[in-house]
Every structure is written in structure tokens, then in C-alpha cells.
C-alpha positions as CSV (number, residue, x, y, z in Angstrom):
1,M,-37.6,50.7,-34.3
2,N,-36.4,49.4,-31.1
3,R,-35.7,45.7,-31.1
4,E,-35.4,44.4,-27.5
5,R,-34.3,40.9,-26.9
6,T,-36.0,39.1,-24.2
7,V,-33.8,36.7,-22.2
8,W,-36.4,34.7,-20.3
9,P,-37.0,32.2,-23.1
10,Y,-33.4,31.2,-23.1
11,G,-33.3,30.9,-19.3
12,L,-36.4,28.7,-19.4
13,L,-34.9,26.6,-22.2
14,F,-31.7,26.2,-20.0
15,L,-33.8,25.1,-17.0
16,V,-35.8,22.6,-19.1
17,A,-32.5,21.1,-20.5
18,C,-31.0,20.8,-17.0
19,G,-34.2,19.1,-15.8
20,L,-34.1,16.6,-18.7
21,F,-30.5,15.9,-18.0
22,A,-31.2,15.3,-14.3
23,A,-34.1,13.0,-15.2
24,F,-31.8,11.1,-17.7
25,V,-29.1,10.6,-15.0
26,A,-31.7,9.4,-12.4
27,N,-33.1,7.0,-14.9
28,V,-29.7,5.5,-15.7
29,Q,-28.8,5.2,-12.0
30,L,-32.1,3.5,-11.1
31,S,-32.2,1.1,-14.1
32,R,-28.7,-0.2,-13.5
33,P,-28.9,-3.5,-11.4
34,A,-27.1,-3.5,-8.1
35,P,-24.2,-6.0,-8.0
36,A,-25.0,-9.2,-6.2
37,I,-23.4,-9.7,-2.8
38,N,-21.3,-12.8,-2.7
39,A,-21.2,-13.8,0.9
40,D,-18.5,-16.5,0.3
41,H,-16.2,-14.0,-1.4
42,A,-16.7,-11.5,1.4
43,A,-16.0,-14.1,4.1
44,A,-12.8,-15.2,2.3
45,R,-11.6,-11.6,2.0
46,A,-12.4,-10.9,5.7
47,K,-10.4,-14.1,6.6
48,A,-7.4,-13.1,4.5
49,L,-7.5,-9.6,6.0
50,A,-7.5,-11.0,9.5
51,E,-4.6,-13.3,8.7
52,L,-2.7,-10.4,7.2
53,R,-3.2,-8.2,10.2
54,A,-2.3,-11.0,12.6
55,A,1.0,-11.5,10.6
56,E,1.7,-7.8,10.7
57,S,1.1,-7.6,14.4
58,R,3.3,-10.7,15.0
59,D,6.1,-9.1,12.9
60,L,5.9,-5.8,14.8
61,N,5.7,-7.3,18.3
62,Q,8.0,-10.4,18.2
63,A,11.6,-11.0,17.3
64,G,12.4,-13.2,14.4
65,W,14.9,-14.0,11.7
66,I,14.8,-12.0,8.4
67,D,17.9,-13.7,6.9
68,R,19.7,-16.2,9.2
69,N,22.7,-16.5,6.8
70,R,23.4,-12.8,6.9
71,G,22.5,-12.4,10.6
72,L,19.5,-10.1,10.0
73,V,16.9,-10.2,12.7
74,R,13.5,-8.4,13.2
75,L,13.1,-6.8,16.6
76,P,10.1,-5.1,18.3
77,I,10.4,-1.4,18.1
78,D,10.7,-0.7,21.8
79,L,13.5,-3.3,22.2
80,A,15.4,-1.9,19.1
81,M,15.1,1.6,20.6
82,Q,16.5,0.3,24.0
83,I,19.4,-1.4,22.2
84,T,20.1,1.7,20.1
85,E,20.1,4.0,23.1
86,R,22.5,1.7,25.0
87,E,24.9,1.4,22.0
88,W,25.0,5.1,21.2
89,R,26.2,6.0,24.7
90,N,29.6,5.6,23.0
91,P,29.1,7.2,19.6
92,V,32.5,6.2,18.1
93,A,32.0,2.5,18.7
94,A,28.3,2.7,17.7
95,R,29.2,4.4,14.4
96,S,31.8,1.8,13.5
97,N,29.4,-1.0,14.5
98,L,26.7,0.5,12.4
99,T,29.0,0.7,9.4
100,A,30.1,-2.9,9.7
101,R,26.5,-4.1,10.1
102,A,25.4,-2.1,7.0
103,E,28.2,-3.5,4.9
104,K,27.3,-7.0,6.0
105,A,23.6,-6.5,5.3
106,A,24.3,-5.0,1.9
107,A,26.7,-7.6,0.8
108,P,25.9,-9.0,-2.6
109,A,24.5,-12.5,-2.9
110,P,26.8,-15.1,-4.2
111,Q,26.9,-15.5,-8.0
112,A,25.4,-18.5,-9.7
113,P,28.0,-20.9,-11.1
114,A,28.9,-20.3,-14.7
115,K,27.5,-22.6,-17.3
116,P,30.0,-25.2,-18.3
117,N,31.4,-24.9,-21.8
118,P,29.4,-27.3,-24.1
119,F,32.6,-28.2,-25.9
120,E,34.4,-29.5,-22.7
């Protein structure tokens, strides 16, 4: 007795299962309601993005103070590169200047006054 197994019913069953799964996924995708477009929210986000980009552009292209007390300024990149190139013509002086500026910029903030003793 020769028992041969036929494979085609299993293949057909697999194809039917894949088709049913695809139909189920399509049904779920089509039955889910699309989110409503909120025009006011979109306009507010666009305005906020435009303001952010304008501030970034201003910060990149104009000089300004970062911390006036510590003497930190923000410079446009091309101006900063020109100043750096001019300073580093004398590397020894530029290195000492850079070290002094880094120490000044990294100086710790003053400590808050200690709380008075409640028994005084």
C-alpha cells in the first residue's frame, strides 16, 4: 500500500487563510473613521513654527547677548570665524585667551545665601 500525501489542499487552505486575513485588515482600515482636521489647531502650529524659525534665523545671523554678567555673546558664524582666524595668527596668545574665556564662562554661579538660624 502506497500512501501518498497530497500537498495541494494545504496550499489552498493557506491561500484562503491569507485572503481572509487581508480582507479582515482591509475591513478594519476602512471602518476606522479618519481624524477630523482642526484648521485652528493647524494654523496655530504653523504660526508657532514660523515664529520658531524666525527666532532661530535671528539667533544665527545677528549678534546678541547670551549672558551679559559673564560677558557671553552670540555672534554670526562668519563673523566668529573671521575673529578666530585673526586671533589664531598668534597661537600662544590665542591659546591663553581661549583658556581665560573658558574659565570665565564656566565659572560657577554664586551660591544662594544660607538660611538664617531659627534660634538667632
